MDAnalysis code that builds the backbone (N, CA, C; Angstrom):
import MDAnalysis as mda
import numpy as np

u = mda.Universe.empty(567, n_residues=189, atom_resindex=np.repeat(np.arange(189), 3), trajectory=True)
u.add_TopologyAttr("name", ["N", "CA", "C"] * 189)
u.add_TopologyAttr("resid", np.arange(1, 190))
u.add_TopologyAttr("resname", ["MET", "HIS", "PHE", "ALA", "SER", "VAL", "VAL", "VAL", "LEU", "LEU", "CYS", "CYS", "LEU", "VAL", "THR", "GLN", "SER", "SER", "GLY", "ILE", "VAL", "GLU", "THR", "ASN", "TYR", "HIS", "SER", "THR", "MET", "SER", "THR", "LEU", "SER", "GLY", "LEU", "ILE", "SER", "MET", "GLU", "LYS", "LEU", "VAL", "LYS", "THR", "ASP", "LEU", "LEU", "ARG", "TYR", "VAL", "GLU", "ARG", "LEU", "LYS", "VAL", "VAL", "GLN", "ASP", "SER", "ILE", "PHE", "ASN", "PHE", "VAL", "HIS", "ASP", "LYS", "GLN", "PRO", "TYR", "ASP", "ASP", "LEU", "MET", "SER", "PRO", "SER", "ALA", "VAL", "PHE", "GLU", "TYR", "LEU", "LYS", "HIS", "PRO", "VAL", "HIS", "ALA", "PHE", "HIS", "LEU", "ILE", "LYS", "ARG", "MET", "THR", "SER", "GLY", "LEU", "GLY", "VAL", "ILE", "GLU", "ALA", "LEU", "ILE", "ASN", "LYS", "THR", "ARG", "LYS", "PHE", "ASP", "PRO", "LEU", "VAL", "ASN", "VAL", "MET", "GLU", "MET", "ARG", "LYS", "GLN", "ARG", "LEU", "LEU", "PRO", "TRP", "ASP", "GLU", "ASP", "PHE", "THR", "GLY", "LEU", "ALA", "GLY", "SER", "LEU", "VAL", "ARG", "LEU", "GLN", "ASP", "THR", "TYR", "ALA", "LEU", "ASP", "LEU", "GLN", "GLU", "LEU", "THR", "LYS", "GLY", "HIS", "ILE", "ARG", "THR", "GLU", "ILE", "SER", "ARG", "ASN", "ARG", "SER", "PHE", "PRO", "GLY", "ARG", "LEU", "PRO", "LEU", "ASN", "ALA", "ARG", "ASP", "CYS", "LEU", "ASN", "ILE", "SER", "GLN", "VAL", "ALA", "LEU"])
u.atoms.positions = np.array([
    [0.853, -1.166, 0.000],
    [0.000, 0.000, 0.000],
    [0.906, 1.239, 0.000],
    [0.575, 2.203, -0.830],
    [1.370, 3.423, -0.916],
    [1.200, 4.262, 0.339],
    [2.271, 4.969, 0.693],
    [2.275, 5.798, 1.897],
    [1.174, 6.864, 1.837],
    [0.992, 7.494, 0.677],
    [-0.038, 8.529, 0.542],
    [-1.421, 7.938, 0.769],
    [-1.633, 6.727, 0.308],
    [-2.926, 6.076, 0.523],
    [-3.163, 5.817, 2.000],
    [-2.104, 5.453, 2.711],
    [-2.232, 5.218, 4.149],
    [-2.632, 6.508, 4.852],
    [-2.026, 7.611, 4.449],
    [-2.356, 8.906, 5.048],
    [-3.834, 9.206, 4.851],
    [-4.314, 9.046, 3.644],
    [-5.714, 9.350, 3.357],
    [-6.634, 8.355, 4.052],
    [-6.253, 7.088, 4.072],
    [-7.101, 6.103, 4.738],
    [-7.175, 6.347, 6.240],
    [-6.122, 6.856, 6.828],
    [-6.197, 7.210, 8.244],
    [-7.187, 8.348, 8.462],
    [-7.306, 9.191, 7.467],
    [-8.307, 10.257, 7.555],
    [-9.719, 9.673, 7.550],
    [-9.837, 8.429, 7.089],
    [-11.139, 7.765, 7.095],
    [-11.685, 7.639, 8.507],
    [-10.810, 7.588, 9.487],
    [-11.276, 7.515, 10.868],
    [-12.186, 8.692, 11.180],
    [-11.871, 9.827, 10.593],
    [-12.704, 11.003, 10.806],
    [-14.073, 10.770, 10.201],
    [-14.096, 10.256, 8.987],
    [-15.383, 10.070, 8.338],
    [-16.162, 8.931, 8.971],
    [-15.481, 7.937, 9.544],
    [-16.193, 6.868, 10.235],
    [-16.935, 7.419, 11.433],
    [-16.296, 8.302, 12.180],
    [-16.958, 8.838, 13.365],
    [-18.094, 9.772, 12.992],
    [-18.104, 10.248, 11.759],
    [-19.192, 11.128, 11.364],
    [-20.314, 10.364, 10.685],
    [-20.302, 9.048, 10.804],
    [-21.433, 8.263, 10.350],
    [-21.374, 7.857, 8.896],
    [-20.293, 8.047, 8.218],
    [-20.192, 7.663, 6.822],
    [-19.710, 6.224, 6.764],
    [-20.455, 5.382, 6.074],
    [-20.150, 3.957, 6.056],
    [-18.983, 3.655, 5.129],
    [-18.983, 4.239, 3.943],
    [-17.901, 3.988, 2.994],
    [-16.635, 4.674, 3.474],
    [-15.545, 3.924, 3.541],
    [-14.292, 4.519, 4.000],
    [-13.176, 4.275, 3.007],
    [-13.500, 4.275, 1.731],
    [-12.430, 4.110, 0.761],
    [-11.830, 5.471, 0.424],
    [-10.762, 5.435, -0.304],
    [-9.992, 6.632, -0.637],
    [-10.868, 7.709, -1.279],
    [-11.673, 7.329, -2.267],
    [-12.446, 8.321, -3.026],
    [-13.568, 8.936, -2.194],
    [-14.231, 8.145, -1.371],
    [-15.301, 8.725, -0.555],
    [-14.727, 9.674, 0.497],
    [-13.541, 9.352, 1.022],
    [-12.906, 10.236, 1.998],
    [-12.529, 11.558, 1.350],
    [-11.944, 11.504, 0.175],
    [-11.563, 12.738, -0.520],
    [-12.802, 13.554, -0.863],
    [-13.873, 12.881, -1.251],
    [-15.118, 13.567, -1.564],
    [-15.679, 14.244, -0.316],
    [-15.631, 13.551, 0.819],
    [-16.128, 14.115, 2.073],
    [-15.320, 15.342, 2.473],
    [-14.007, 15.252, 2.373],
    [-13.159, 16.389, 2.730],
    [-13.355, 17.546, 1.761],
    [-13.556, 17.248, 0.475],
    [-13.828, 18.306, -0.508],
    [-15.154, 18.984, -0.190],
    [-16.138, 18.192, 0.199],
    [-17.431, 18.755, 0.585],
    [-17.314, 19.652, 1.801],
    [-16.417, 19.292, 2.706],
    [-16.204, 20.098, 3.906],
    [-15.634, 21.470, 3.549],
    [-14.786, 21.514, 2.531],
    [-14.262, 22.807, 2.067],
    [-15.407, 23.666, 1.538],
    [-16.330, 23.056, 0.800],
    [-17.494, 23.798, 0.299],
    [-18.350, 24.311, 1.453],
    [-18.530, 23.474, 2.481],
    [-19.318, 23.898, 3.639],
    [-18.637, 25.059, 4.362],
    [-17.310, 25.000, 4.458],
    [-16.587, 26.090, 5.114],
    [-16.807, 27.399, 4.358],
    [-16.816, 27.333, 3.037],
    [-17.047, 28.543, 2.239],
    [-18.439, 29.110, 2.514],
    [-19.438, 28.236, 2.648],
    [-20.794, 28.700, 2.966],
    [-20.839, 29.358, 4.347],
    [-20.187, 28.732, 5.315],
    [-20.157, 29.289, 6.670],
    [-19.467, 30.650, 6.662],
    [-18.348, 30.760, 5.943],
    [-17.638, 32.042, 5.858],
    [-18.536, 33.125, 5.262],
    [-19.259, 32.777, 4.205],
    [-20.157, 33.733, 3.558],
    [-21.237, 34.190, 4.530],
    [-21.849, 33.237, 5.244],
    [-22.873, 33.586, 6.232],
    [-22.309, 34.495, 7.320],
    [-21.129, 34.170, 7.803],
    [-20.522, 34.975, 8.868],
    [-20.181, 36.379, 8.383],
    [-19.691, 36.492, 7.146],
    [-19.381, 37.822, 6.604],
    [-20.644, 38.662, 6.446],
    [-21.727, 38.045, 5.981],
    [-23.000, 38.772, 5.867],
    [-23.470, 39.242, 7.241],
    [-23.309, 38.383, 8.229],
    [-23.713, 38.721, 9.590],
    [-22.887, 39.892, 10.118],
    [-21.595, 39.876, 9.865],
    [-20.727, 40.971, 10.308],
    [-21.146, 42.277, 9.638],
    [-21.493, 42.216, 8.362],
    [-21.944, 43.427, 7.666],
    [-23.225, 43.967, 8.306],
    [-24.144, 43.063, 8.642],
    [-25.378, 43.500, 9.307],
    [-25.068, 44.111, 10.672],
    [-24.136, 43.495, 11.387],
    [-23.754, 44.032, 12.695],
    [-23.135, 45.418, 12.569],
    [-22.368, 45.637, 11.491],
    [-21.763, 46.958, 11.273],
    [-22.838, 48.018, 11.061],
    [-23.887, 47.672, 10.317],
    [-24.984, 48.612, 10.083],
    [-25.661, 48.951, 11.409],
    [-25.910, 47.917, 12.221],
    [-26.526, 48.146, 13.530],
    [-25.608, 49.004, 14.395],
    [-24.333, 48.681, 14.402],
    [-23.372, 49.437, 15.210],
    [-23.331, 50.900, 14.778],
    [-23.273, 51.136, 13.471],
    [-23.248, 52.518, 12.974],
    [-24.514, 53.269, 13.379],
    [-25.648, 52.611, 13.276],
    [-26.911, 53.251, 13.655],
    [-26.928, 53.592, 15.138],
    [-26.444, 52.684, 15.956],
    [-26.398, 52.940, 17.399],
    [-25.450, 54.100, 17.701],
    [-24.268, 54.088, 17.086],
    [-23.323, 55.185, 17.308],
    [-23.913, 56.520, 16.869],
    [-24.583, 56.534, 15.724],
    [-25.207, 57.776, 15.260],
    [-26.257, 58.262, 16.254],
    [-27.073, 57.350, 16.746],
    [-28.114, 57.720, 17.707],
    [-27.494, 58.264, 18.995],
    [-26.502, 57.578, 19.498],
    [-25.877, 57.955, 20.772],
    [-25.102, 59.265, 20.648],
    [-24.420, 59.461, 19.547],
    [-23.555, 60.636, 19.403],
    [-24.250, 61.828, 18.742],
    [-25.506, 61.659, 18.341],
    [-26.255, 62.760, 17.739],
    [-26.565, 63.789, 18.832],
    [-25.905, 64.918, 18.736],
    [-26.028, 65.967, 19.763],
    [-27.434, 66.549, 19.736],
    [-28.022, 66.645, 20.911],
    [-29.362, 67.209, 21.066],
    [-29.272, 68.518, 21.845],
    [-30.194, 69.451, 21.582],
    [-30.142, 70.754, 22.261],
    [-30.259, 70.643, 23.779],
    [-30.887, 69.613, 24.281],
    [-31.075, 69.469, 25.726],
    [-29.902, 68.761, 26.410],
    [-28.909, 68.312, 25.647],
    [-27.760, 67.611, 26.234],
    [-26.970, 68.498, 27.194],
    [-26.931, 69.787, 26.915],
    [-26.148, 70.708, 27.747],
    [-26.948, 71.307, 28.904],
    [-28.218, 70.988, 28.982],
    [-29.038, 71.533, 30.065],
    [-28.698, 70.804, 31.355],
    [-28.286, 71.567, 32.362],
    [-27.786, 70.959, 33.601],
    [-28.837, 70.874, 34.705],
    [-29.650, 71.869, 34.822],
    [-30.592, 71.893, 35.953],
    [-31.955, 71.342, 35.533],
    [-32.667, 70.764, 36.480],
    [-34.017, 70.276, 36.176],
    [-34.943, 71.392, 35.692],
    [-34.746, 72.582, 36.190],
    [-35.603, 73.693, 35.755],
    [-35.318, 74.059, 34.299],
    [-34.062, 73.974, 33.876],
    [-33.723, 74.260, 32.476],
    [-34.341, 73.205, 31.554],
    [-34.306, 71.961, 31.979],
    [-34.924, 70.879, 31.193],
    [-36.432, 71.103, 31.117],
    [-37.034, 71.466, 32.237],
    [-38.470, 71.722, 32.274],
    [-38.841, 72.858, 31.324],
    [-38.066, 73.932, 31.349],
    [-38.318, 75.075, 30.461],
    [-38.202, 74.655, 28.998],
    [-37.195, 73.846, 28.702],
    [-36.994, 73.377, 27.327],
    [-38.197, 72.551, 26.864],
    [-38.661, 71.636, 27.712],
    [-39.739, 70.724, 27.333],
    [-41.119, 71.372, 27.342],
    [-41.235, 72.574, 27.877],
    [-42.522, 73.285, 27.829],
    [-42.881, 73.645, 26.398],
    [-41.880, 73.795, 25.570],
    [-42.135, 74.143, 24.167],
    [-42.645, 72.885, 23.451],
    [-43.807, 72.928, 22.815],
    [-44.402, 71.729, 22.205],
    [-43.557, 71.118, 21.078],
    [-42.845, 71.941, 20.320],
    [-42.006, 71.407, 19.238],
    [-40.828, 70.642, 19.830],
    [-40.270, 71.136, 20.929],
    [-39.165, 70.432, 21.588],
    [-39.644, 69.080, 22.116],
    [-40.812, 69.076, 22.736],
    [-41.384, 67.827, 23.250],
    [-41.635, 66.851, 22.095],
    [-42.139, 67.389, 20.981],
    [-42.388, 66.557, 19.800],
    [-41.093, 65.883, 19.333],
    [-40.010, 66.644, 19.225],
    [-38.734, 66.087, 18.759],
    [-38.188, 65.023, 19.716],
    [-38.326, 65.261, 21.010],
    [-37.859, 64.274, 21.984],
    [-38.650, 62.967, 21.858],
    [-39.960, 63.080, 21.780],
    [-40.801, 61.880, 21.667],
    [-40.537, 61.178, 20.336],
    [-40.380, 61.956, 19.263],
    [-40.082, 61.360, 17.951],
    [-38.765, 60.587, 18.002],
    [-37.764, 61.175, 18.615],
    [-36.447, 60.525, 18.718],
    [-36.536, 59.218, 19.504],
    [-37.306, 59.233, 20.586],
    [-37.381, 58.055, 21.442],
    [-38.371, 57.006, 20.928],
    [-39.175, 57.345, 19.929],
    [-40.080, 56.343, 19.343],
    [-39.555, 55.904, 17.982],
    [-39.642, 56.783, 16.997],
    [-39.235, 56.351, 15.652],
    [-37.723, 56.232, 15.514],
    [-36.967, 57.145, 16.116],
    [-35.501, 57.058, 16.025],
    [-34.965, 55.800, 16.677],
    [-35.398, 55.562, 17.891],
    [-34.988, 54.354, 18.602],
    [-35.644, 53.117, 17.987],
    [-36.837, 53.298, 17.430],
    [-37.535, 52.185, 16.770],
    [-36.769, 51.636, 15.582],
    [-36.098, 52.514, 14.844],
    [-35.274, 52.072, 13.709],
    [-34.161, 51.155, 14.205],
    [-33.546, 51.538, 15.298],
    [-32.465, 50.716, 15.861],
    [-33.017, 49.384, 16.355],
    [-34.155, 49.423, 17.028],
    [-34.777, 48.174, 17.495],
    [-35.080, 47.243, 16.326],
    [-35.603, 47.809, 15.242],
    [-35.924, 46.993, 14.065],
    [-34.665, 46.375, 13.464],
    [-33.589, 47.157, 13.389],
    [-32.326, 46.625, 12.862],
    [-31.796, 45.488, 13.738],
    [-31.880, 45.670, 15.047],
    [-31.414, 44.623, 15.966],
    [-32.258, 43.362, 15.795],
    [-33.570, 43.521, 15.722],
    [-34.448, 42.353, 15.543],
    [-34.203, 41.659, 14.214],
    [-33.977, 42.451, 13.168],
    [-33.698, 41.873, 11.849],
    [-32.379, 41.090, 11.887],
    [-31.404, 41.632, 12.586],
    [-30.109, 40.955, 12.706],
    [-30.251, 39.668, 13.508],
    [-31.069, 39.692, 14.548],
    [-31.285, 38.485, 15.360],
    [-31.941, 37.370, 14.555],
    [-32.806, 37.750, 13.606],
    [-33.490, 36.730, 12.801],
    [-32.502, 35.942, 11.960],
    [-31.440, 36.604, 11.533],
    [-30.410, 35.895, 10.772],
    [-29.220, 35.681, 11.686],
    [-29.267, 34.610, 12.421],
    [-28.187, 34.259, 13.331],
    [-27.423, 33.093, 12.712],
    [-26.181, 33.317, 12.288],
    [-25.438, 32.234, 11.638],
    [-25.196, 31.048, 12.560],
    [-25.252, 31.268, 13.865],
    [-25.054, 30.160, 14.796],
    [-26.143, 29.105, 14.618],
    [-27.362, 29.548, 14.336],
    [-28.455, 28.604, 14.091],
    [-28.123, 27.746, 12.874],
    [-27.607, 28.370, 11.816],
    [-27.234, 27.619, 10.613],
    [-26.110, 26.638, 10.904],
    [-25.106, 27.074, 11.640],
    [-23.971, 26.208, 11.962],
    [-24.440, 25.031, 12.810],
    [-25.299, 25.301, 13.790],
    [-25.804, 24.213, 14.640],
    [-26.594, 23.204, 13.811],
    [-27.384, 23.691, 12.876],
    [-28.157, 22.788, 12.014],
    [-27.230, 21.984, 11.104],
    [-26.181, 22.620, 10.587],
    [-25.207, 21.908, 9.753],
    [-24.518, 20.808, 10.554],
    [-24.193, 21.093, 11.799],
    [-23.575, 20.062, 12.655],
    [-24.561, 18.930, 12.919],
    [-25.802, 19.287, 13.189],
    [-26.837, 18.288, 13.470],
    [-27.003, 17.342, 12.283],
    [-26.919, 17.886, 11.083],
    [-27.054, 17.077, 9.868],
    [-25.737, 16.418, 9.470],
    [-24.695, 16.626, 10.288],
    [-23.359, 16.062, 10.051],
    [-22.711, 16.631, 8.787],
    [-23.056, 17.855, 8.448],
    [-22.409, 18.521, 7.320],
    [-21.102, 19.174, 7.756],
    [-20.956, 19.384, 9.059],
    [-19.725, 19.916, 9.641],
    [-19.211, 18.904, 10.661],
    [-17.892, 18.861, 10.841],
    [-17.336, 17.886, 11.794],
    [-17.676, 18.239, 13.243],
    [-17.626, 17.214, 14.083],
    [-17.838, 17.372, 15.517],
    [-16.488, 17.303, 16.208],
    [-16.481, 17.560, 17.500],
    [-15.242, 17.481, 18.280],
    [-14.625, 16.088, 18.205],
    [-15.478, 15.062, 18.162],
    [-14.977, 13.689, 18.069],
    [-14.201, 13.480, 16.767],
    [-14.626, 14.156, 15.715],
    [-13.922, 14.055, 14.434],
    [-12.522, 14.643, 14.556],
    [-12.431, 15.787, 15.227],
    [-11.139, 16.435, 15.435],
    [-10.232, 15.542, 16.277],
    [-10.777, 15.008, 17.347],
    [-10.009, 14.118, 18.219],
    [-9.560, 12.880, 17.453],
    [-10.453, 12.333, 16.636],
    [-10.109, 11.152, 15.838],
    [-8.986, 11.431, 14.860],
    [-9.021, 12.579, 14.223],
    [-7.967, 12.913, 13.268],
    [-6.649, 13.177, 13.983],
    [-6.705, 13.825, 15.141],
    [-5.478, 14.038, 15.923],
    [-4.882, 12.694, 16.315],
    [-5.732, 11.757, 16.723],
    [-5.264, 10.407, 17.047],
    [-4.675, 9.710, 15.836],
    [-5.264, 9.947, 14.675],
    [-4.739, 9.362, 13.436],
    [-3.347, 9.892, 13.132],
    [-3.134, 11.176, 13.376],
    [-1.798, 11.747, 13.168],
    [-0.783, 11.115, 14.115],
    [-1.198, 10.872, 15.349],
    [-0.306, 10.228, 16.321],
    [0.047, 8.822, 15.845],
    [-0.969, 8.052, 15.413],
    [-0.716, 6.685, 14.928],
    [0.148, 6.700, 13.671],
    [-0.102, 7.662, 12.798],
    [0.688, 7.784, 11.572],
    [2.149, 8.068, 11.915],
    [2.368, 8.986, 12.842],
    [3.731, 9.319, 13.259],
    [4.403, 8.112, 13.891],
    [3.670, 7.394, 14.714],
    [4.225, 6.231, 15.404],
    [4.519, 5.093, 14.424],
    [3.596, 4.814, 13.535],
    [3.744, 3.700, 12.592],
    [4.883, 3.931, 11.612],
    [4.988, 5.131, 11.088],
    [5.973, 5.415, 10.044],
    [7.184, 6.190, 10.552],
    [7.313, 6.323, 11.859],
    [8.440, 7.038, 12.467],
    [8.681, 8.377, 11.768],
    [7.610, 9.143, 11.669],
    [7.704, 10.440, 10.992],
    [8.609, 11.378, 11.776],
    [9.339, 12.188, 11.047],
    [10.204, 13.201, 11.640],
    [9.298, 14.268, 12.267],
    [9.348, 14.387, 13.594],
    [8.457, 15.314, 14.300],
    [8.688, 16.768, 13.918],
    [9.941, 17.121, 13.689],
    [10.226, 18.501, 13.299],
    [9.586, 18.818, 11.944],
    [9.696, 17.882, 11.024],
    [9.075, 18.075, 9.710],
    [7.551, 18.096, 9.834],
    [7.019, 17.242, 10.701],
    [5.572, 17.187, 10.899],
    [5.055, 18.522, 11.436],
    [5.773, 19.144, 12.357],
    [5.341, 20.445, 12.880],
    [5.414, 21.534, 11.816],
    [6.250, 21.329, 10.816],
    [6.311, 22.275, 9.692],
    [5.205, 21.997, 8.679],
    [4.458, 20.912, 8.920],
    [3.370, 20.557, 8.020],
    [3.768, 19.549, 6.968],
    [4.983, 19.054, 7.032],
    [5.482, 18.101, 6.042],
    [5.482, 16.700, 6.634],
    [5.239, 15.725, 5.796],
    [5.302, 14.331, 6.225],
    [6.503, 13.706, 5.544],
    [7.475, 13.312, 6.364],
    [8.689, 12.700, 5.836],
    [9.023, 11.492, 6.700],
    [9.337, 10.388, 6.041],
    [9.655, 9.167, 6.774],
    [10.893, 8.505, 6.195],
    [11.629, 7.854, 7.057],
    [12.801, 7.074, 6.634],
    [12.349, 5.677, 6.219],
    [11.233, 5.245, 6.788],
    [10.694, 3.915, 6.490],
    [9.960, 3.979, 5.150],
    [9.924, 2.870, 4.486],
    [9.169, 2.736, 3.235],
    [9.663, 3.713, 2.160],
    [10.862, 3.485, 1.711],
    [11.449, 4.208, 0.571],
    [11.725, 5.684, 0.820],
    [11.910, 6.093, 2.054],
    [12.320, 7.459, 2.353],
    [11.476, 8.483, 1.589],
    [10.175, 8.503, 1.855],
    [9.235, 9.349, 1.118],
    [9.000, 10.670, 1.842],
    [8.611, 11.663, 1.075],
    [8.339, 12.977, 1.646],
    [7.124, 13.586, 0.953],
    [6.223, 14.174, 1.758],
    [5.032, 14.833, 1.232],
    [4.963, 16.228, 1.841],
    [5.330, 17.244, 1.064],
    [5.323, 18.605, 1.616],
    [3.891, 19.086, 1.859],
    [3.724, 19.852, 2.917],
    [2.427, 20.436, 3.225],
    [2.487, 21.946, 3.092],
    [1.343, 22.577, 3.166],
    [1.275, 24.036, 3.035],
    [1.092, 24.748, 4.373],
    [0.608, 24.010, 5.377],
    [0.334, 24.637, 6.669],
    [1.106, 23.943, 7.781],
    [1.820, 24.709, 8.604],
    [2.527, 24.105, 9.746],
    [1.561, 23.873, 10.913],
    [2.009, 23.109, 11.877],
    [1.268, 22.933, 13.122],
    [1.791, 23.970, 14.113],
    [0.893, 24.748, 14.705],
    [1.345, 25.718, 15.705],
    [1.404, 25.041, 17.076],
    [1.801, 25.784, 18.077],
    [1.966, 25.216, 19.418],
    [0.650, 24.642, 19.943],
    [-0.449, 25.322, 19.680],
    [-1.767, 24.837, 20.132],
    [-2.108, 23.519, 19.449],
    [-1.813, 23.410, 18.141],
    [-2.053, 22.153, 17.420],
    [-1.265, 21.014, 18.053],
    [0.002, 21.271, 18.325],
    [0.862, 20.241, 18.929],
    [0.335, 19.841, 20.301],
    [-0.149, 20.817, 21.068],
    [-0.720, 20.517, 22.377],
    [-1.957, 19.635, 22.234],
    [-2.849, 19.995, 21.304],
    [-4.058, 19.192, 21.079],
    [-3.712, 17.762, 20.688],
    [-2.754, 17.620, 19.791],
    [-2.350, 16.287, 19.334],
    [-1.726, 15.506, 20.482],
    [-0.888, 16.165, 21.275],
    [-0.233, 15.456, 22.386],
    [-1.246, 15.050, 23.454],
    [-2.280, 15.849, 23.663],
    [-3.317, 15.483, 24.631],
    [-4.059, 14.230, 24.186],
    [-4.279, 14.093, 22.886],
    [-4.925, 12.890, 22.359],
    [-4.000, 11.695, 22.528],
    [-2.707, 11.916, 22.340],
    [-1.728, 10.828, 22.425],
    [-1.646, 10.265, 23.836],
    [-1.894, 11.104, 24.824],
    [-1.815, 10.641, 26.211],
    [-3.077, 9.915, 26.533],
])
């Protein structure tokens, strides 16, 4: 069996824990490719949510920082004198009903589109991995390193290199950071 096939087949452990019965090379690659598509959807949803939050934030800042003529009135009698004028009272009530109402509507609209609900539903349908999948893959990396005596320094750089089985090397694009190494070592223990 080729070393690259072993690497991919070990990834099958992840798909086994996610309820997928077929664990051959092609179904695993298809599952992982599908996960990339799901990540793109999640990113898009999160970016839309952030844009909506920015609109709400800007509206709140505008409301809060919009200087009003009564802001500088210090004494209760000065406020009372100001509010005796019917147009002033009208503007205050308008600001606290329709002005604040716009912000309330924006907040409610933003709450209706909560990407967390979508992510939770995707997890429920097993379209996104669970913690067990992550733990399983970390364990697979430990077994892979142990079985093929992988160079740990190269592995932390994201590369898979072994002296066993024809001295093969598979360069990676992403290194393992300290947190990744900690997670993997916790699974190993």
